[in-house]
C-alpha positions as CSV (number, residue, x, y, z in Angstrom):
1,M,202.7,-47.2,-52.7
2,A,199.9,-45.2,-51.2
3,R,197.3,-44.0,-53.6
4,L,196.5,-40.3,-53.9
5,K,193.0,-39.4,-52.5
6,L,191.1,-36.3,-53.4
7,R,188.3,-35.3,-51.1
8,L,185.5,-33.6,-52.9
9,P,182.8,-31.3,-51.6
10,E,179.3,-32.6,-51.1
11,R,177.9,-29.9,-53.4
12,F,179.2,-28.7,-56.8
13,P,177.7,-25.4,-57.9
14,F,178.4,-26.0,-61.6
15,S,178.2,-28.9,-64.1
16,T,178.6,-29.3,-67.8
17,E,178.6,-32.2,-70.2
18,I,181.6,-33.2,-72.3
19,A,181.7,-36.2,-74.7
20,V,184.8,-38.5,-74.8
21,R,186.2,-38.3,-78.3
22,V,188.2,-41.0,-80.0
23,T,191.3,-38.6,-79.8
24,D,190.9,-38.7,-75.9
25,L,191.8,-42.4,-75.9
26,N,195.2,-43.9,-75.0
27,Y,196.8,-47.0,-76.3
28,G,194.7,-49.1,-73.9
29,G,191.5,-47.8,-75.6
30,H,190.2,-45.8,-72.7
31,L,190.3,-42.1,-71.6
32,G,193.9,-41.0,-71.2
33,N,195.4,-39.0,-68.4
34,D,196.3,-36.1,-70.7
35,S,192.7,-35.9,-71.9
36,V,191.3,-35.9,-68.4
37,L,193.2,-32.7,-67.8
38,S,192.0,-31.3,-71.1
39,I,188.4,-32.1,-70.1
40,A,189.0,-30.4,-66.8
41,H,190.4,-27.4,-68.6
42,E,187.3,-27.2,-70.9
43,A,185.0,-27.5,-67.8
44,R,187.0,-24.7,-66.0
45,V,186.7,-22.4,-69.0
46,R,182.9,-23.0,-69.1
47,F,182.7,-22.5,-65.3
48,L,184.5,-19.2,-65.6
49,R,182.4,-18.1,-68.6
50,R,179.2,-18.8,-66.6
51,H,180.5,-16.2,-64.1
52,G,181.5,-13.7,-66.7
53,F,185.2,-14.4,-66.6
54,T,188.0,-15.8,-68.8
55,E,191.3,-17.4,-67.8
56,A,193.0,-14.1,-68.9
57,D,190.5,-12.0,-66.9
58,A,188.9,-13.6,-63.9
59,G,187.8,-10.3,-62.2
60,G,190.8,-8.2,-63.0
61,A,193.5,-10.8,-62.9
62,G,194.4,-13.8,-65.0
63,I,194.8,-17.3,-63.7
64,L,197.7,-19.8,-63.8
65,M,197.5,-23.5,-63.1
66,T,200.3,-24.3,-60.6
67,D,199.7,-28.0,-60.2
68,A,197.2,-30.8,-60.9
69,A,196.2,-34.1,-59.5
70,V,194.1,-36.8,-61.2
71,V,192.6,-39.8,-59.5
72,Y,191.1,-42.4,-61.8
73,V,188.1,-44.3,-60.5
74,S,186.9,-46.1,-63.6
75,Q,187.5,-46.2,-67.3
76,G,186.0,-43.7,-69.8
77,A,185.2,-45.1,-73.2
78,P,184.6,-43.5,-76.6
79,G,181.1,-42.1,-76.9
80,D,180.7,-41.7,-73.1
81,V,179.2,-38.4,-72.2
82,L,180.7,-37.1,-69.0
83,T,179.0,-34.8,-66.5
84,V,181.9,-32.7,-65.2
85,E,181.1,-31.0,-61.9
86,V,183.2,-28.0,-60.8
87,A,183.7,-26.3,-57.4
88,V,186.2,-23.8,-55.9
89,A,187.9,-24.8,-52.6
90,D,190.8,-23.9,-50.3
91,L,190.7,-20.2,-51.1
92,S,193.9,-18.4,-50.0
93,R,195.3,-14.9,-50.4
94,C,196.5,-15.5,-54.0
95,G,194.9,-18.6,-55.2
96,C,192.5,-21.5,-54.8
97,D,191.9,-25.1,-55.8
98,I,189.4,-26.0,-58.4
99,L,187.9,-29.4,-57.9
100,Y,186.2,-31.6,-60.6
101,R,184.2,-34.8,-60.5
102,L,183.8,-36.6,-63.9
103,A,180.9,-39.1,-64.1
104,C,179.5,-41.1,-67.0
105,N,176.0,-40.1,-67.9
106,R,175.1,-43.6,-69.1
107,D,175.4,-45.3,-65.8
108,G,176.3,-42.6,-63.3
109,R,179.7,-44.2,-62.4
110,E,182.5,-41.9,-61.3
111,V,185.3,-41.8,-63.9
112,A,187.8,-39.5,-62.3
113,R,188.5,-36.8,-59.7
114,V,190.7,-33.8,-60.5
115,R,192.2,-30.9,-58.5
116,T,194.0,-28.0,-60.2
117,G,195.8,-25.5,-58.1
118,I,195.3,-21.9,-59.3
119,V,197.0,-18.6,-58.6
120,F,195.9,-15.2,-59.8
121,F,198.3,-13.4,-62.0
122,D,198.7,-9.9,-63.4
123,Y,200.0,-10.5,-67.0
124,R,201.0,-6.9,-67.4
125,T,203.4,-6.8,-64.4
126,R,204.1,-10.6,-64.5
127,R,203.3,-11.0,-60.8
128,I,201.1,-13.1,-58.7
129,V,198.3,-11.0,-57.2
130,R,195.5,-11.3,-54.6
131,V,192.3,-13.2,-55.5
132,P,189.9,-10.6,-57.0
133,G,187.0,-9.9,-54.7
134,V,184.6,-10.3,-57.6
135,F,185.9,-13.8,-58.2
136,I,185.3,-14.6,-54.5
137,A,181.8,-13.1,-54.7
138,R,180.8,-15.0,-57.9
139,C,182.7,-18.2,-57.8
140,A,183.9,-19.1,-54.3
141,A,180.9,-17.9,-52.5
142,A,178.7,-20.3,-54.5
143,A,180.6,-23.3,-53.2
């Protein structure tokens, strides 16, 4: 079976630190797949907040995650502090990808790569909408 590969940009305009908690571990004693997505979610919320947005209002529209991909590179352990880098990529009429690189602060090794597909959504009309121009100006243009 071929492994999934996620190409990441050379430059990430945002990074944040998130500690691996004991509740993030799976039965094997390392960072679980569900927790990798939770960590990406937390990093995305911090990224949006940095630009003056929330998931419910990212420049006049909310966002919905349509898909996700996680590629494990190495194990994350309890007590590790991860640097999570975030970038916007593949902007389309109604959405984009948000890319994440998780690396361990202790030794710099990459732990995981994540891609989440995002569409913009008007919660009032319950319809997918165009990417707000202010989102492009603040978030995508920085990539």
